[in-house]
Each structure stands twice: as C-alpha cells, then as structure tokens.
C-alpha positions as CSV (number, residue, x, y, z in Angstrom):
1,X,0.0,0.0,0.0
2,X,1.3,3.6,-0.7
3,X,2.7,5.4,2.2
4,X,0.6,8.7,2.6
5,X,2.5,11.7,3.9
6,X,1.1,14.7,5.7
7,X,0.3,17.7,3.4
8,X,2.8,19.9,5.2
9,X,5.4,21.3,2.7
10,X,8.3,20.3,4.8
11,X,7.0,16.8,5.1
12,X,6.5,16.6,1.3
13,X,10.0,17.9,0.7
14,X,11.4,15.4,3.1
15,X,9.5,12.6,1.4
16,X,10.8,13.7,-2.0
17,X,14.3,13.8,-0.8
18,X,13.9,10.4,0.8
19,X,12.6,8.9,-2.4
20,X,15.4,10.5,-4.4
21,X,17.9,9.3,-1.9
22,X,16.6,5.8,-2.4
23,X,16.9,6.1,-6.1
24,X,20.4,7.4,-5.9
25,X,21.4,4.7,-3.5
26,X,19.8,2.0,-5.7
27,X,21.7,3.4,-8.7
28,X,25.0,3.3,-6.8
29,X,24.4,-0.2,-5.5
30,X,23.6,-1.4,-9.0
31,X,27.0,-0.1,-10.2
32,X,28.9,-1.3,-7.1
33,X,30.8,-4.3,-8.5
34,X,34.4,-5.3,-7.5
35,X,37.2,-3.5,-9.4
36,X,38.6,-6.7,-10.9
37,X,35.2,-7.7,-12.3
38,X,34.0,-4.2,-13.1
39,X,36.9,-3.6,-15.5
40,X,35.5,-6.2,-17.7
41,X,31.9,-5.1,-17.1
42,X,30.8,-8.3,-15.3
43,X,28.2,-10.3,-17.0
44,X,25.8,-12.4,-15.0
45,X,25.8,-16.2,-15.3
46,X,24.4,-19.4,-13.8
47,X,24.9,-19.7,-10.0
48,X,25.2,-16.0,-9.5
49,X,22.9,-14.8,-6.6
50,X,21.2,-11.4,-7.0
51,X,19.8,-9.1,-4.3
52,X,16.9,-7.2,-5.8
53,X,15.1,-4.2,-4.2
54,X,12.3,-2.3,-6.0
55,X,10.8,1.1,-5.0
56,X,8.4,3.4,-6.8
57,X,8.1,7.1,-6.5
58,X,4.4,8.1,-6.9
59,X,4.3,11.7,-8.1
60,X,0.6,12.1,-7.7
61,X,0.6,11.0,-4.0
62,X,4.1,12.4,-3.4
63,X,4.8,9.0,-1.8
64,X,7.2,6.1,-2.1
65,X,5.9,2.7,-2.7
66,X,8.0,-0.3,-1.6
67,X,7.5,-3.4,-3.8
68,X,8.1,-5.8,-0.9
69,X,6.6,-8.8,-2.8
70,X,9.5,-8.6,-5.3
71,X,12.3,-7.7,-3.0
72,X,14.6,-10.5,-2.1
73,X,17.5,-12.7,-3.2
74,X,17.4,-14.7,-6.5
75,X,19.7,-17.4,-7.8
76,X,20.4,-17.4,-11.5
77,X,19.3,-20.8,-12.9
78,X,21.4,-23.1,-15.1
79,X,19.4,-21.6,-18.0
80,X,20.6,-18.1,-17.1
81,X,17.2,-16.9,-15.8
82,X,15.6,-15.6,-12.6
83,X,11.9,-15.9,-11.7
84,X,10.3,-12.7,-10.4
85,X,6.8,-12.2,-9.1
86,X,4.5,-10.4,-11.6
87,X,7.2,-10.6,-14.3
88,X,8.0,-14.3,-14.4
89,X,11.1,-15.7,-16.1
90,X,13.7,-13.1,-17.0
91,X,16.8,-13.9,-18.9
92,X,19.8,-12.3,-17.2
93,X,22.7,-14.4,-18.5
94,X,25.2,-12.2,-20.3
95,X,23.7,-9.0,-18.9
96,X,25.0,-6.5,-16.3
97,X,23.2,-5.7,-13.1
98,X,22.4,-2.2,-14.5
99,X,20.7,-3.9,-17.5
100,X,18.6,-6.2,-15.2
101,X,17.6,-3.3,-13.0
102,X,16.4,-1.2,-16.0
103,X,14.6,-4.2,-17.4
104,X,12.7,-4.9,-14.1
105,X,11.5,-1.3,-14.0
106,X,10.3,-1.4,-17.6
107,X,8.5,-4.7,-17.1
108,X,6.7,-3.5,-14.0
109,X,5.7,-0.2,-15.5
110,X,4.3,-1.9,-18.6
111,X,2.5,-4.6,-16.8
112,X,0.7,-2.3,-14.3
113,X,0.5,0.8,-16.6
114,X,2.2,2.9,-14.0
115,X,2.7,6.6,-14.5
116,X,6.1,6.5,-12.9
117,X,8.6,3.7,-13.6
118,X,9.7,1.8,-10.5
119,X,13.4,1.9,-9.7
120,X,15.2,-1.4,-9.1
121,X,18.4,-1.9,-7.3
122,X,20.2,-5.1,-8.4
123,X,23.3,-6.2,-6.5
124,X,25.4,-9.3,-6.7
125,X,24.8,-11.0,-3.3
126,X,27.1,-13.9,-4.2
127,X,29.2,-14.5,-7.3
128,X,29.1,-17.8,-9.0
129,X,31.9,-20.0,-7.7
130,X,35.2,-20.7,-9.4
131,X,37.0,-24.1,-9.5
132,X,40.5,-25.3,-8.9
133,X,41.7,-28.4,-10.7
134,X,45.0,-30.4,-11.1
135,X,47.9,-30.5,-8.8
136,X,46.3,-28.5,-6.0
137,X,46.1,-29.8,-2.4
138,X,42.3,-29.7,-2.3
139,X,40.9,-29.1,-5.8
140,X,37.2,-28.3,-6.1
141,X,34.6,-25.6,-6.0
142,X,35.2,-22.3,-4.1
143,X,33.1,-19.1,-3.6
144,X,34.4,-16.2,-5.5
145,X,35.7,-13.1,-3.9
146,X,36.6,-9.7,-5.4
147,X,40.2,-9.1,-6.6
148,X,40.9,-12.8,-6.9
149,X,44.1,-13.8,-8.5
150,X,45.5,-17.2,-9.5
151,X,47.8,-17.2,-6.5
152,X,45.0,-16.4,-4.1
153,X,42.8,-19.1,-5.8
154,X,45.5,-21.8,-5.4
155,X,46.0,-20.6,-1.8
156,X,42.3,-21.2,-1.1
157,X,42.8,-24.7,-2.5
158,X,45.6,-25.4,0.0
159,X,48.5,-24.5,-2.4
160,X,50.3,-27.0,-4.6
161,X,49.5,-30.6,-3.6
162,X,51.8,-32.0,-0.9
163,X,53.0,-35.5,-0.3
164,X,51.6,-37.9,2.3
165,X,53.7,-39.9,4.8
166,X,55.4,-41.6,1.9
167,X,57.2,-38.4,1.0
168,X,60.6,-39.6,2.1
169,X,60.4,-42.5,-0.3
170,X,59.3,-40.4,-3.2
171,X,62.1,-37.9,-2.4
172,X,64.6,-40.8,-2.4
173,X,63.2,-42.1,-5.7
174,X,63.2,-38.7,-7.2
175,X,66.8,-37.9,-6.2
176,X,68.0,-41.3,-7.5
177,X,66.2,-40.8,-10.8
178,X,67.5,-37.2,-11.0
179,X,71.1,-38.4,-10.5
180,X,70.8,-41.0,-13.2
181,X,69.2,-38.4,-15.4
182,X,72.0,-36.0,-14.9
183,X,74.6,-38.6,-15.7
184,X,72.8,-39.6,-18.9
185,X,72.2,-35.9,-19.9
186,X,75.9,-35.3,-19.6
187,X,76.7,-38.4,-21.6
188,X,74.2,-37.4,-24.2
189,X,75.9,-34.0,-24.7
190,X,79.2,-35.8,-25.1
191,X,77.6,-38.2,-27.7
192,X,76.1,-35.2,-29.6
193,X,79.5,-33.5,-29.7
194,X,81.2,-36.8,-30.8
195,X,78.6,-37.4,-33.5
196,X,79.1,-33.9,-34.9
197,X,82.9,-34.5,-35.0
198,X,82.5,-37.9,-36.7
199,X,80.1,-36.4,-39.3
200,X,82.7,-33.7,-40.1
201,X,85.5,-36.3,-40.4
202,X,83.5,-38.5,-42.7
203,X,82.7,-35.5,-44.9
204,X,86.3,-34.3,-44.8
205,X,85.2,-30.9,-43.6
206,X,87.6,-28.6,-41.8
207,X,84.9,-27.2,-39.4
208,X,82.6,-29.1,-37.1
209,X,78.9,-28.2,-37.2
210,X,77.9,-28.7,-33.6
211,X,74.2,-28.7,-32.6
212,X,73.0,-25.4,-31.0
213,X,72.1,-27.3,-27.8
214,X,75.8,-27.4,-26.9
215,X,76.0,-23.6,-27.0
216,X,73.8,-23.2,-23.9
217,X,76.0,-24.7,-21.2
218,X,79.6,-24.5,-20.0
219,X,79.8,-28.3,-20.3
220,X,78.7,-28.1,-24.0
221,X,81.3,-25.4,-24.7
222,X,84.0,-27.6,-23.2
223,X,82.9,-30.6,-25.2
224,X,83.0,-28.6,-28.4
225,X,86.5,-27.4,-27.6
226,X,87.7,-31.0,-26.7
227,X,86.1,-32.6,-29.8
228,X,87.7,-29.9,-32.1
229,X,91.1,-30.5,-30.5
230,X,90.6,-34.3,-30.8
231,X,89.7,-33.9,-34.5
232,X,92.8,-31.8,-35.2
233,X,95.0,-34.4,-33.4
234,X,93.6,-37.3,-35.3
235,X,94.0,-35.4,-38.6
236,X,97.6,-34.5,-37.8
237,X,98.4,-38.1,-37.0
238,X,96.8,-39.3,-40.2
239,X,98.6,-36.6,-42.2
240,X,102.0,-37.5,-40.6
241,X,101.5,-41.2,-41.6
242,X,100.4,-40.3,-45.1
243,X,103.2,-37.8,-45.6
244,X,105.7,-40.4,-44.4
245,X,104.4,-42.8,-47.0
246,X,104.5,-40.1,-49.6
247,X,108.1,-39.2,-48.8
248,X,109.0,-42.9,-48.9
249,X,107.3,-43.2,-52.3
250,X,109.2,-40.1,-53.6
251,X,112.5,-41.6,-52.5
252,X,111.7,-44.9,-54.1
253,X,110.7,-43.2,-57.3
254,X,114.0,-41.4,-57.3
255,X,115.8,-44.7,-56.7
256,X,113.9,-46.3,-59.6
257,X,115.0,-43.4,-61.8
258,X,118.6,-43.7,-60.7
259,X,118.6,-47.4,-61.2
260,X,117.2,-46.9,-64.7
261,X,120.1,-44.6,-65.5
262,X,122.6,-47.1,-64.1
263,X,121.1,-49.8,-66.1
264,X,121.3,-47.8,-69.3
265,X,125.0,-47.2,-68.5
266,X,125.7,-50.8,-67.8
267,X,123.8,-51.8,-70.9
268,X,125.9,-49.6,-73.1
269,X,129.1,-51.0,-71.5
270,X,127.8,-54.5,-72.0
271,X,127.0,-53.8,-75.6
272,X,130.5,-52.4,-76.2
273,X,132.0,-55.4,-74.5
274,X,129.9,-57.7,-76.7
275,X,131.0,-55.9,-79.8
276,X,134.6,-56.0,-78.8
277,X,134.3,-59.7,-78.0
278,X,132.9,-60.3,-81.4
279,X,135.7,-58.5,-83.1
280,X,138.5,-60.2,-81.0
281,X,136.8,-63.6,-81.4
282,X,137.0,-63.2,-85.2
283,X,140.7,-62.4,-85.0
284,X,141.3,-65.3,-82.7
285,X,139.7,-67.6,-85.2
286,X,142.1,-66.4,-87.8
287,X,145.0,-66.8,-85.4
288,X,145.6,-63.1,-85.1
289,X,144.7,-62.8,-81.3
290,X,145.3,-65.0,-78.3
291,X,142.5,-66.9,-76.7
292,X,143.3,-65.4,-73.2
293,X,142.0,-62.0,-74.4
294,X,138.8,-63.6,-75.6
295,X,138.2,-65.2,-72.2
296,X,138.8,-61.8,-70.5
297,X,136.2,-60.1,-72.7
298,X,133.7,-62.9,-72.1
299,X,134.1,-62.6,-68.4
300,X,133.8,-58.8,-68.5
301,X,130.6,-59.1,-70.6
302,X,129.2,-61.6,-68.2
303,X,129.9,-59.4,-65.2
304,X,128.2,-56.4,-66.9
305,X,125.1,-58.5,-67.7
306,X,125.0,-59.7,-64.1
307,X,125.1,-56.2,-62.8
308,X,122.3,-55.3,-65.2
309,X,120.2,-58.2,-63.7
310,X,121.0,-57.0,-60.2
311,X,119.9,-53.5,-61.1
312,X,116.7,-54.7,-62.6
313,X,116.0,-56.8,-59.5
314,X,116.7,-53.8,-57.3
315,X,114.5,-51.6,-59.5
316,X,111.7,-54.2,-59.3
317,X,112.0,-54.2,-55.5
318,X,111.8,-50.4,-55.4
319,X,108.7,-50.5,-57.6
320,X,107.1,-53.1,-55.3
321,X,107.9,-50.8,-52.4
322,X,106.2,-47.9,-54.2
323,X,103.2,-50.1,-54.8
324,X,103.2,-51.1,-51.1
325,X,103.4,-47.4,-50.0
326,X,100.4,-46.7,-52.2
327,X,98.6,-49.6,-50.6
328,X,99.6,-48.5,-47.1
329,X,98.3,-45.0,-47.8
330,X,95.0,-46.3,-49.1
331,X,94.8,-48.7,-46.1
332,X,95.3,-45.8,-43.7
333,X,92.6,-43.8,-45.3
334,X,90.2,-46.8,-45.5
335,X,91.0,-47.8,-41.9
336,X,90.3,-44.2,-40.8
337,X,87.0,-44.0,-42.7
338,X,86.0,-47.4,-41.4
339,X,86.9,-46.4,-37.9
340,X,84.9,-43.2,-38.3
341,X,81.9,-45.0,-39.7
342,X,82.0,-47.8,-37.0
343,X,82.4,-45.3,-34.2
344,X,79.6,-43.1,-35.5
345,X,77.3,-46.2,-35.7
346,X,78.1,-46.9,-32.0
347,X,77.6,-43.3,-31.1
348,X,74.2,-43.2,-32.8
349,X,73.2,-46.4,-31.0
350,X,74.4,-45.0,-27.6
351,X,72.6,-41.8,-28.3
352,X,69.3,-43.6,-28.9
353,X,69.8,-45.6,-25.8
354,X,70.6,-42.5,-23.8
355,X,67.5,-40.7,-25.1
356,X,65.3,-43.7,-24.1
357,X,66.8,-43.9,-20.6
358,X,66.5,-40.1,-20.2
359,X,62.8,-40.4,-21.0
360,X,62.5,-43.3,-18.5
361,X,64.1,-41.3,-15.7
362,X,62.0,-38.3,-16.6
363,X,58.9,-40.4,-16.2
364,X,60.2,-41.7,-12.9
365,X,60.8,-38.1,-11.7
366,X,57.3,-37.2,-12.9
367,X,55.8,-40.1,-11.1
368,X,57.6,-39.1,-7.9
369,X,56.6,-35.5,-8.3
370,X,52.9,-36.4,-8.9
371,X,52.9,-38.3,-5.6
372,X,54.9,-35.6,-3.8
373,X,54.4,-32.2,-5.5
374,X,56.6,-30.7,-2.8
375,X,59.4,-32.1,-4.9
376,X,58.9,-29.0,-7.1
377,X,61.9,-27.5,-5.3
378,X,64.0,-30.0,-7.2
379,X,64.6,-30.6,-10.9
380,X,67.0,-32.5,-13.2
381,X,69.4,-29.5,-13.1
382,X,68.9,-28.8,-9.4
383,X,66.6,-25.8,-9.9
384,X,62.9,-25.5,-9.1
385,X,60.4,-27.4,-11.2
386,X,57.9,-25.1,-13.0
387,X,54.3,-24.8,-11.9
388,X,52.1,-24.2,-14.9
389,X,48.9,-22.3,-14.5
390,X,46.0,-21.9,-17.0
391,X,42.4,-20.8,-16.8
392,X,39.5,-22.4,-18.6
393,X,36.9,-19.6,-19.2
394,X,33.6,-19.4,-21.0
395,X,33.8,-16.8,-23.7
396,X,31.1,-16.4,-26.3
397,X,29.4,-19.7,-25.3
398,X,32.7,-21.6,-25.7
399,X,35.3,-22.8,-23.2
400,X,38.6,-21.2,-24.0
401,X,41.8,-22.1,-22.1
402,X,44.3,-19.3,-21.6
403,X,47.8,-19.4,-20.1
404,X,48.1,-17.6,-16.7
405,X,50.6,-16.7,-14.0
406,X,50.2,-16.1,-10.3
407,X,49.0,-12.5,-10.8
408,X,46.4,-13.2,-13.5
409,X,42.9,-12.1,-12.4
410,X,40.3,-14.9,-11.9
411,X,36.7,-14.3,-12.8
412,X,33.6,-16.0,-11.4
413,X,33.0,-19.4,-13.1
414,X,36.7,-19.8,-14.1
415,X,38.5,-23.1,-13.7
416,X,42.0,-22.6,-12.5
417,X,44.3,-25.5,-13.6
418,X,47.5,-26.2,-11.7
419,X,50.1,-28.5,-13.3
420,X,53.7,-29.3,-12.3
421,X,56.0,-29.4,-15.2
422,X,59.4,-31.2,-15.4
423,X,62.3,-29.7,-17.4
424,X,62.1,-30.5,-21.1
425,X,65.1,-32.5,-22.5
426,X,65.7,-32.4,-26.3
427,X,66.2,-35.7,-28.0
428,X,68.1,-34.8,-31.1
C-alpha cells in the first residue's frame, strides 16, 4: 500500500528527498561491482545470486511505494534466468546488473500501466563459484571473492599438492632418478659432440657443425673445444703417416729413376763389351789374337750383364715398395674411414639408448613429483620445477583455455588449472 504523507510542505519535501535518496542509493548499488570484475563489465551467469530491491516514487501522491513482494535474493538458474513475481522468467545471463535493473523497472511499468517507472536496485549478493583443478592440495569448488588472482585461488585450495607420509620414499626415488638423469644428460651431450665431429671427419670438412644445444651450457662449450682439438690431433696423426708414406714413395721413385740410368750405362758397356768380344773372337779364329783376351772379354761381358740383372732386381723391388706405399696409404685412409663409420654407428646407438633412458628417468621423476608435489623444489638441473597455470573460461558460449601466471585475475566461473612441469630435454 502507498505510504501517505502529511500535506505539510516540509514533510513533502522530506519525502521527495527520501525517495530521491533511495533512487540514488539504488543506482549506486547497481553499479557497485568489484574492481577486478568491473573492469571487464561483469556479465551475469548461472549460479550468481542477486539481491533485488524495488521502490516506486508516486508523483501524484508524493509518496514512495515499496515493492516488498519482489524484494529478495534470487539465484540465476542453469538456463541463465531468474523468476520474479508479476514478471515471471527473465533472462539475465550475459547482462549486467544495471541492464537487469532497468529491465525490471520497464516490465513493472508496462505490466501495471504505471505513470512512474519503478526503480530497481540489483546487487550481486554472491558471485558464482570458481573451480581449482589439477595439482592442488584440495581441488574443487570455491566461492568467488573480489580481486581474486591465480595465487589467491590456489592458496584457497591449499596450495600445490603436498605429499603424504610416503614423501621420504618419493624424495629418495626422485633424487636417484635425477642423479641417473644428470649422468645420462651429460653423456648425451658428449655423444652429440662426438657425433658432430664424426660427421665432419666423414665428410672431410675442416669445421665441425655442432648442434645449438651445446651452446647453452659451459659443459657443452668444453665438449665442443675438446672434440675440435681431438679432430685436429687425429687429422695431424693421419697426415703424418700419409706424408711419411708419400716421402718414402718419392725416395723410391728417385731410386727407380737412378737405377734406370745405371742400367742404361751398364747396358751400353755390355753392348760395347759384346761388340769387342765379337771382333776379338773373329781375330782369334784367324790366329791373329790370343784366346786369353777372348776369355777376359767374355768374363767382363758376363759381369756387366750380371750387374744389369742386379739393377733390374733392385728396381723391381723399389717399384714393389712404391706399390706397397700406395697400398699402405690407401689402407690408412680406408681404416680411418671405417673407424669413423664404425664409431659413428656406435655413437648413434648409444645416443638412442641415452634418449630412451633419459625419457624413462624423466617419467620416474614425474611419477615421484605427482605423488609428492613438494618435490617442485627439485629438478634435473637442481633448480625448481615449473608450476604451470592456465584458466578455462567461458567466452562467447565456448570454453577457452588461456595461459596464466600467479598475478592473473580470476573471474567467477573460471576453472584454474594447476600443473607441475618437469624440465624439457631435447632428444636430437
């Protein structure tokens, strides 16, 4: 029923002021949303609870009418509606409190044909809850509060999940797996450096094309330096052996040339001796020369021909030595290439095995960390494990997952996901 005021002027003025004060207060309350939500112009959704107050200023009676039958708290249904007396179902999902307040006033004015439009104050009595999922101590549903961040949300859920009384065992398992991981990770870096060096040696390149992964650590830098020095040492050793064989071959070739010249000289002397023997033999047959001279020439000719045969034998041996030097040089190169290929095959096999074992130990660390999230203070490199945060949020009717950090604002209805992340190891 309308509240009738006395006709006194002061009383009427007081009533008008009171009604206007209510209107102003209702307007302010309708706009009073928390800063974090207000910045995004908070839109209502299922499970929000609204506090609605309606008042009507009646100009003709100069009185304020309180719509007590409508005043009250209303929960937004899963369909995004509220049910109001006289008005019925009203869709509020996706609307602001100011939009709902204006709509209530319009509906009441139209339904009852009122001269003055009622004023509605719509406040958020309770925001729809948010949720925490994943590696939190107590994941679940929590009531929303203004200025909520990811860090605050996870704190409400008890923080990152902690271990039970088996924590000591998980810590031991984690440390053992981490130790094996570190040994294999170091071995893997050495294998990567050795493989790069072997590839360079097989291709005959002067430079080694090391993987970029080795540039990131002091250990990798040392490995690159060591492998480069090792390659240079091996190349020098091979070059010394090949140069020695090349020098030997050069000397033997000179010896062959010298023997050829001696053989030519000996052959000319033998030819002259034979010619002289023929001439003296003809004179001896005619009784003009003694037989002793013939015998001397025959012996001399035989000696010269024997020397020629010795020179030919020596020359043949020198040529055989040259051939052997060529074979030894080829063998050195072939042995080097075979050793490079065999070593590379073994390195590739060891690298595959190391990658598999690294994956196994990573899984063991992950299993231990899942049972004892407090192990986040450890990692394969001895630094803290990463805690990954993301938020699943309804946007435009679809659930969208966004990456977040501890300072990211959380909105009502959000799902905060917490996940422990082990260091990533490349497996090149």
